[in-house]
C-alpha positions as CSV (number, residue, x, y, z in Angstrom):
1,M,0.0,0.0,0.0
2,G,1.4,3.4,-1.0
3,K,1.4,6.5,1.1
4,R,-1.6,8.0,-0.6
5,E,-3.7,4.8,0.0
6,E,-2.5,4.5,3.6
7,K,-3.5,8.2,4.2
8,A,-6.9,7.6,2.7
9,M,-7.4,4.5,4.8
10,N,-6.4,6.4,7.9
11,T,-8.8,9.2,7.1
12,K,-11.7,6.8,6.5
13,N,-10.9,5.0,9.8
14,K,-10.9,8.3,11.7
15,I,-14.3,9.1,10.3
16,I,-15.7,5.7,11.2
17,E,-14.3,5.7,14.7
18,A,-15.6,9.3,15.3
19,A,-19.1,8.3,14.0
20,R,-19.1,5.1,16.1
21,A,-18.4,7.1,19.3
22,L,-20.9,9.8,18.5
23,I,-23.7,7.4,17.5
24,K,-23.2,5.3,20.7
25,E,-23.3,8.5,22.8
26,N,-26.0,10.5,21.1
27,G,-27.9,8.3,18.6
28,I,-27.7,8.8,14.8
29,E,-30.7,11.2,14.8
30,N,-28.9,13.6,17.0
31,I,-25.6,13.9,15.1
32,S,-24.7,15.5,11.8
33,V,-22.0,15.0,9.2
34,D,-20.5,18.2,10.6
35,D,-20.3,16.6,14.1
36,I,-18.6,13.5,12.7
37,T,-16.0,15.4,10.7
38,K,-15.3,17.8,13.6
39,E,-14.8,14.8,15.9
40,A,-12.6,13.1,13.4
41,C,-10.6,16.3,12.7
42,V,-11.2,16.0,8.9
43,A,-12.7,18.3,6.3
44,K,-16.4,17.8,5.6
45,G,-15.6,16.9,2.0
46,S,-13.5,14.0,3.2
47,F,-16.7,12.4,4.6
48,Y,-18.3,12.5,1.2
49,V,-15.4,10.8,-0.5
50,Y,-16.3,7.7,1.5
51,F,-20.0,8.0,2.3
52,K,-23.0,9.5,0.7
53,K,-24.9,10.1,3.9
54,K,-24.4,9.5,7.6
55,E,-26.5,6.4,7.6
56,D,-24.0,4.8,5.2
57,I,-21.4,4.9,7.9
58,V,-23.6,2.6,10.1
59,S,-23.6,0.0,7.4
60,E,-19.8,0.2,7.2
61,I,-19.4,-0.1,11.0
62,G,-21.6,-3.2,11.0
63,C,-20.1,-4.8,8.0
64,M,-16.6,-4.4,9.4
65,E,-17.5,-6.4,12.5
66,F,-19.4,-9.1,10.7
67,R,-16.8,-9.5,7.9
68,Y,-14.4,-10.4,10.7
69,I,-16.8,-12.9,12.2
70,N,-17.5,-14.6,8.8
71,E,-13.7,-14.8,8.1
72,E,-13.1,-16.4,11.5
73,I,-16.0,-18.9,11.1
74,S,-14.8,-19.9,7.6
75,K,-11.4,-20.9,9.0
76,V,-12.9,-23.3,11.6
77,N,-12.8,-26.8,10.2
78,D,-12.9,-29.1,13.2
79,L,-16.5,-28.5,14.2
80,N,-19.6,-30.2,12.9
81,V,-22.4,-28.1,11.4
82,V,-24.4,-27.7,14.7
83,E,-21.3,-26.6,16.6
84,K,-20.3,-24.2,13.8
85,L,-23.7,-22.7,13.8
86,K,-23.7,-22.3,17.6
87,L,-20.3,-20.6,17.3
88,Y,-21.7,-18.3,14.6
89,F,-24.6,-17.4,16.9
90,R,-22.3,-16.7,19.8
91,K,-19.9,-14.6,17.7
92,Y,-22.9,-12.8,16.1
93,K,-24.3,-11.9,19.5
94,E,-20.9,-10.7,20.7
95,G,-20.6,-8.5,17.6
96,V,-24.1,-7.0,18.2
97,L,-23.2,-6.3,21.8
98,L,-19.9,-4.8,20.8
99,L,-21.6,-2.5,18.3
100,G,-24.1,-1.4,21.0
101,R,-27.9,-1.1,20.8
102,E,-28.0,2.3,19.0
103,I,-25.7,1.3,16.2
104,S,-27.3,-2.1,15.9
105,R,-30.8,-0.5,15.7
106,C,-29.7,1.9,13.0
107,W,-27.8,-0.8,11.1
108,L,-30.7,-3.3,11.2
109,Q,-33.1,-0.6,10.1
110,N,-30.9,0.7,7.3
111,N,-29.9,-2.7,6.0
112,L,-33.3,-4.3,6.0
113,N,-34.5,-1.5,3.9
114,C,-32.0,-2.4,1.2
115,R,-31.8,-6.1,2.1
116,C,-28.0,-6.1,1.7
117,K,-27.3,-7.1,5.3
118,L,-30.0,-9.8,5.1
119,E,-28.3,-11.2,2.0
120,Y,-24.9,-11.0,3.6
121,D,-26.0,-12.9,6.7
122,Y,-28.0,-15.4,4.6
123,N,-24.9,-16.1,2.5
124,A,-22.8,-16.7,5.6
125,I,-25.3,-19.2,7.0
126,F,-25.8,-20.7,3.5
127,N,-22.1,-21.3,3.2
128,I,-21.9,-23.1,6.5
129,L,-24.9,-25.3,5.6
130,D,-23.7,-25.9,2.0
131,K,-20.3,-27.2,3.2
132,A,-22.1,-29.4,5.8
133,Y,-24.3,-30.8,3.0
134,D,-21.3,-31.5,0.9
135,N,-19.7,-33.3,3.9
136,K,-22.9,-35.4,4.3
137,E,-23.7,-33.9,7.7
138,L,-27.2,-32.9,6.5
139,K,-29.8,-35.2,5.1
140,E,-30.0,-35.8,1.4
141,G,-32.6,-33.4,-0.2
142,T,-32.2,-30.7,2.6
143,N,-33.4,-27.4,1.2
144,I,-30.4,-25.3,2.3
145,N,-32.2,-22.1,1.1
146,V,-35.1,-22.6,3.4
147,L,-33.0,-23.7,6.3
148,S,-30.7,-20.7,5.9
149,Y,-33.7,-18.3,6.1
150,K,-35.1,-20.2,9.2
151,I,-31.8,-19.8,11.0
152,I,-31.5,-16.1,10.0
153,S,-35.0,-15.5,11.3
154,I,-34.0,-16.8,14.7
155,L,-30.9,-14.6,14.7
156,Y,-32.7,-11.5,13.6
157,G,-35.5,-12.2,16.1
158,I,-33.0,-12.4,18.9
159,M,-31.4,-9.1,17.8
160,L,-34.7,-7.4,17.4
161,I,-35.9,-8.4,20.9
162,W,-32.6,-7.0,22.4
163,I,-33.0,-3.7,20.5
164,M,-36.7,-3.3,21.4
165,S,-36.0,-4.0,25.0
166,D,-33.5,-1.2,25.1
167,G,-30.8,-3.9,25.7
168,N,-32.5,-5.3,28.8
169,V,-33.2,-8.7,27.3
170,I,-30.0,-10.6,26.4
171,F,-30.3,-14.2,25.4
172,N,-27.7,-16.4,26.8
173,D,-26.0,-19.1,24.6
174,E,-28.2,-21.9,26.0
175,E,-31.4,-20.0,25.1
176,M,-30.2,-19.3,21.6
177,N,-29.1,-22.9,21.1
178,I,-32.5,-24.3,22.0
179,D,-34.1,-22.6,19.0
180,L,-31.2,-23.5,16.8
181,D,-31.3,-27.2,17.9
182,D,-35.1,-27.3,17.3
183,I,-34.7,-26.1,13.8
184,I,-31.7,-28.0,12.6
185,S,-32.2,-31.4,14.4
186,S,-34.5,-32.8,11.8
187,Y,-32.0,-32.0,9.0
188,I,-29.0,-33.7,10.6
189,E,-27.8,-37.0,9.1
190,R,-27.4,-39.5,11.9
């Protein structure tokens, strides 16, 4: 990476970190692009080099965290499909808690409107299931598309309850695993 690319990456990261802090503290509705660029100590025009509007930065913050989770999960090869999905659920929950309720709320709302986050999460689950199907861990004829959406529905339901409860309801791993076990058990090759 050249000096110019490195400087650009540093500027973008400063903007993202400033926005993350301001959103967590004040909510996205109560901050402006001016607030973000002032906090990041960058020119307002720099913001628009990387983002069209302040809501776009929420998508970037969320995607950064979940890109890391998906990369980490894809490297795990010594777990069966159920264990891998449970790990994914746990890491997903940790990611949401790390982002915080306000960023997660904005991120969920913004990304469901354009379906890009739903498709991203669907693909992550689909890839886990597809590999398990190829490894004969799932029954012949398992509809991986349907199963992926069922699993994503559980995950999004958990996140939605947490957001709607203002962060007061947090599912523990055992509670999340009960729903996952109920859905996937009939698809497992024994």
